[in-house]
N, C-alpha and C positions, 0 to 999 in steps of 0.2 A: 624716666624724665620727670623733673620736678615741675610744679606749677607755681607761679605763671612762667611763661616762656620769656627769655631775655631777647627782646626785639631791638633792632637798631633804631636809632633816632629817625633815620630816613624812612624805614618801614612804617613806623608809627605815624610819621607825618603824612605818608601816602594814604594810609587808612583813614586818618582824620580828614584829609582833604576829600576823599571819596564820600565819607559820611556827611560832611558839611555841604558839599556841592550837590549831593543827591544823585551821584553817579552809581546806580545799582550794578551795572555790568562791571565797572571797574572795581567796585567793592568786592563783588563775588570773585573776580579774577585774582585780586590781590590776596584775599583770604585763602583761596585755594592754593596759590603759589607758595605762600608762607607756610601753610599747613604741610605741604609736601617738603619744603626746605627743612622744616624743623621736626618732621615725622611725628606730628601730633594732630589732634582734631582741630577743625577750624574754630571751635568754641574757645579753645585755649589761646589761639591767636587773638581772637576778639577780646577776650577777657584781659589779655596782657597789654593791649594797646591803650596805654594811659599817657596823656600829655603831662609827663613828669617834670618838665622844665620848671625851674623856680618861678614864682609869680613875678619877681623883680626882673626876670628876663623874658617876660611875656607869656609864660606858661599858665594854663588854666587849671591843671590838675584833673581835667575831665576825662571820662572814658568815652568810647565811641557812641554810647547811647545818648549822651548829652546833646549831641549836635542835631540829629533828626528830631529829638524831643523839643528842642528850642525852636526849630524851623517848622515844625508841624508836618514833617515828612513821614507819614504813617507807613509808606511803602518800605523805606529804608529801615525805620524802627522795627517794623514787623519782621523783616528779613533778619536783622540782627538778633532779635529776641528768639526767633525760631532756631537760628544757629546756636544760640546759647542754651536753649532748653531741650533740644532734641535728645532722644535717648542714647544716641551713640557718642555723646560728647565726653563721657567719662568725668563729668563734673558732679560733685555732690549738690544736694539741694541748698546747702549752706553756702557753697561757692557761687552758685547761680544768684542767690539773693544778695551776696556781697557785691557782685557786679551790678545788679539792678539798682542797688542802694548805694553805689559808690559816691562818696562826697568829694567834690573838687576843692580847690584851694579856698573857696569861700564857704565851704560846707554845704553847697547845693548838690542835691541828687538830680538825676534826669527828671524825676517827677517834679521837683521844684521848678525846673526850667520849662517843662511842658505846662504846668499850672500857671506860671508867671506870664506866659505868652498865650494862655487860654486855648490850648489845643486839646479839645476834649477827647478825640479819638486816641491821641498819644497818651493822655492821662489814663484812659481805660486800659490800653494795652500794657502799660507799665504796672498798673495795680494788679491786673490779671497775672502778670509775671512775677509778682511778689513784692512790688514797691511798698515801702512802709510809710503810711500817711503821717505817722507820729514824729518822724525825723525832723529836727529843726536845723537850719543853717547856722552859720557863725553869728548872725544877727538875732538869733532866737526865733526865727520865723518858720512856720511849716507851710506845706503846699497850699492848704486851704486859705491861709492868710494872704499868700502871694496872689492867688486867683482873685480874692476879694479886692486887694489893693489895685489890681489892674483896672478895675472899673471905677475907682475913686476919681473925684474931680481933680483935674490937673491945672486949674486956673492959675495957681501960684507956682506952677512948674513942678517937675518931679523932685522928690526929696533926694538929697545926696546920699543919705544913709542907705547902705545895702543896695545900690544900683548895680544889678548883676551885669556880668560880662556877656550874658545872653542878650540877643537883640529883642527889644520890646516890640510887641505888636498889641499895644494897649487898646482895650475894649471899644465897643461901639459908641457912636455919638449919642448924646442925650437929646431926646425929643422934648418938645414943649409940653407944658402941663395940660393943655387943652386936648380934647379928643381922646380916643381910646388909648389904653396903656400900651407903651411900646413893647415889642417882643423881648423876651428874656435875653440879656446880653450874653456874649460868649463866656465872660468871666463868671457870671452868675450860674450859667449852666455847669461850668466846671465845679464851682463851689457846691451846688446842690447835689451833683453826682458824687463828689467825694464824700460829702456828709452822709449821703444815703448809703454809699459803699461801706463807710466806717460803721454806721449803725447796723447794717446788715451783717457785717462780720461779727459785731458784738453779740447780736441775737443768735447767730449760728453757733458761736462758742458757748453761749449760755445754754442753748438747747442741747448741745453735745454733752455738757456737764450734767444734765438732768437725765441722761439715758440710764436705764436700769438694766 
């Protein structure tokens, strides 16, 4: 059987609804049922469930990972990533990374959406699964930039350029200048973690290159 699996529009819609609504039991049931129907691992079903409808007709081009990443549903996201990366899924490392880094119609990956909505735990899970921090969306923005922008002042209203189809959960409110410094905002936490992760990866690669 070739990969990916050709799923019906209704099947894809059901899986997307499960992931978007956060219905873990329904998601597991639908994945299991479709896996049996198509005689393939659940990971193949998950990887094949892409909202492929044209953007003009309301399609987003997103994969299942986009929706829990945008909503901050770490339970659903972790379940999907476990399904995708478990040893019995018969997917190569390259295929897994292709799903984790899937770009929708706007060029946004699940990591873009998680960072945009400042969901740190989802950001961590995606990076651990192989999300690429360097990928830029169609507006030329990477995940770090989107997390930074989430905490910018919105006094003049949000910019129209590159307003994602993902729901915004824009950062914490700004405290007054007097008194102790406010705690680090959710957006800043994401930025600092991503920058630290990127630097750590560079140091690890550098150290690996110096092995004798």
